[in-house]
C-alpha positions in Angstrom: 117.2 151.6 162.9 119.4 150.7 165.8 118.4 153.8 167.9 114.6 153.0 167.7 113.9 155.4 164.9 111.7 154.3 162.0 110.8 155.6 158.6 107.2 156.4 157.8 105.3 157.6 154.8 104.1 161.1 155.5 100.6 162.4 155.0 98.1 165.1 156.2 98.1 163.6 159.7 101.7 164.7 160.1 101.1 168.3 159.1 101.4 169.9 162.5 104.7 168.2 163.2 106.0 169.0 159.7 105.1 172.7 160.1 106.9 172.9 163.4 110.1 171.5 162.0 109.7 173.5 158.8 109.3 176.9 160.6 112.3 176.3 162.8 114.5 175.1 159.9 114.0 177.6 157.0 114.0 181.3 156.6 111.2 181.0 154.0 109.1 178.0 155.2 106.6 176.1 153.1 103.0 176.7 153.8 100.5 174.0 154.9 99.1 174.2 151.3 102.5 173.4 149.9 102.7 170.2 152.0 99.1 169.2 151.1 99.8 169.8 147.4 102.8 167.5 147.6 100.9 164.8 149.6 98.3 164.7 146.8 100.9 164.4 144.0 101.3 160.8 142.9 104.9 161.4 141.8 105.8 162.6 145.3 107.9 160.8 147.9 107.1 162.0 151.4 109.2 160.3 154.1 109.6 160.9 157.8 111.7 159.7 160.5 110.0 158.9 163.8 112.0 158.6 167.1 110.3 157.8 170.4 106.9 158.4 168.8 107.7 161.9 167.5 108.5 163.1 164.0 112.1 164.3 164.1 113.0 164.7 160.4 111.5 164.5 156.9 112.5 164.4 153.3 110.2 165.3 150.4 110.6 165.1 146.7 109.1 163.9 143.5 110.0 161.6 140.6 109.8 162.6 137.0 110.7 159.7 134.8 114.3 158.8 135.6 114.8 162.0 137.7 114.2 162.5 141.3 114.2 166.0 142.8 114.7 166.3 146.5 112.5 169.3 147.3 113.1 169.5 151.1 115.0 167.8 153.9 114.9 169.0 157.5 115.7 167.7 161.0 114.3 169.3 164.1 117.0 171.4 165.9 117.2 169.2 169.0 117.8 166.0 166.9 120.6 167.3 164.6 124.0 165.8 164.4 122.7 162.3 165.1 123.0 161.0 161.5 119.2 161.3 160.9 119.7 163.5 157.7 122.1 161.0 156.2 119.9 158.0 156.9 116.8 159.8 155.6 118.6 161.0 152.5 119.8 157.5 151.7 116.3 156.0 152.3 114.4 158.5 150.1 117.0 158.0 147.3 116.5 154.3 147.6 112.8 154.7 147.3 113.2 156.9 144.2 115.5 154.3 142.7 112.8 151.7 143.2 110.5 154.0 141.2 112.9 154.0 138.3 114.9 157.1 139.0 118.6 157.0 138.3 119.5 160.7 139.0 118.8 163.0 141.9 118.9 166.8 142.0 118.4 169.3 144.7 118.8 173.0 145.4 120.4 174.4 148.6 121.3 177.8 149.9 125.0 178.6 149.5 125.1 179.7 153.2 123.8 176.3 154.4 127.2 174.8 155.2 125.8 171.8 157.1 123.6 170.8 154.2 126.4 171.3 151.7 128.7 169.1 153.7 126.0 166.4 153.9 125.3 166.5 150.2 129.0 166.5 149.3 129.8 163.5 151.5 126.9 161.6 149.9 128.1 162.1 146.4 126.4 165.2 145.2 128.3 167.7 143.0 127.5 171.3 142.2 125.9 171.7 138.8 124.9 175.3 138.7 124.9 178.4 140.9 121.8 180.7 140.7 123.0 184.1 141.9 120.8 185.9 144.4 118.2 183.2 143.9 116.9 183.4 147.5 115.5 186.3 149.4 115.0 186.8 153.2 118.0 186.6 153.5 119.4 187.1 150.1 121.6 184.1 149.0 122.7 182.1 146.0 121.1 178.8 145.2 123.3 175.9 144.4 121.9 173.1 142.2 123.5 169.8 143.0 123.1 166.4 141.5 124.3 162.8 141.6 123.7 159.5 140.0 121.7 157.0 142.0 122.3 154.0 139.9 124.5 152.5 142.6 123.9 153.1 146.2 
């Protein structure tokens, strides 16, 4: 990356940094156990973005045959609007493609306008709306998907 950032495979050694970003990014954050479960899953892709020696963003998902599901993507608040999310999304999709995936799905809160704009600009389209899917605060969930055959 031109700004000194680099992609890293995430594991238990990144848990403290992951939890800090997670808790500041989501109304219903994942637990440490959720992250540890994903790290142990052979189908999982756990990718981080390091900048000046610190974890500033992460993307997590899993492959299931030709499908890749992006389970979570977050950027620490001080590092937002620098293009990190776009780069991370592109890189994790590329890794999923290398594992044989040709489709990507994700779920996002309807109120998360920044995420919806990112996903829309990177080729995702709405597939389904799950009414009142989220609580704390109550919100609809939007299932989005895209082909990843050509990046």
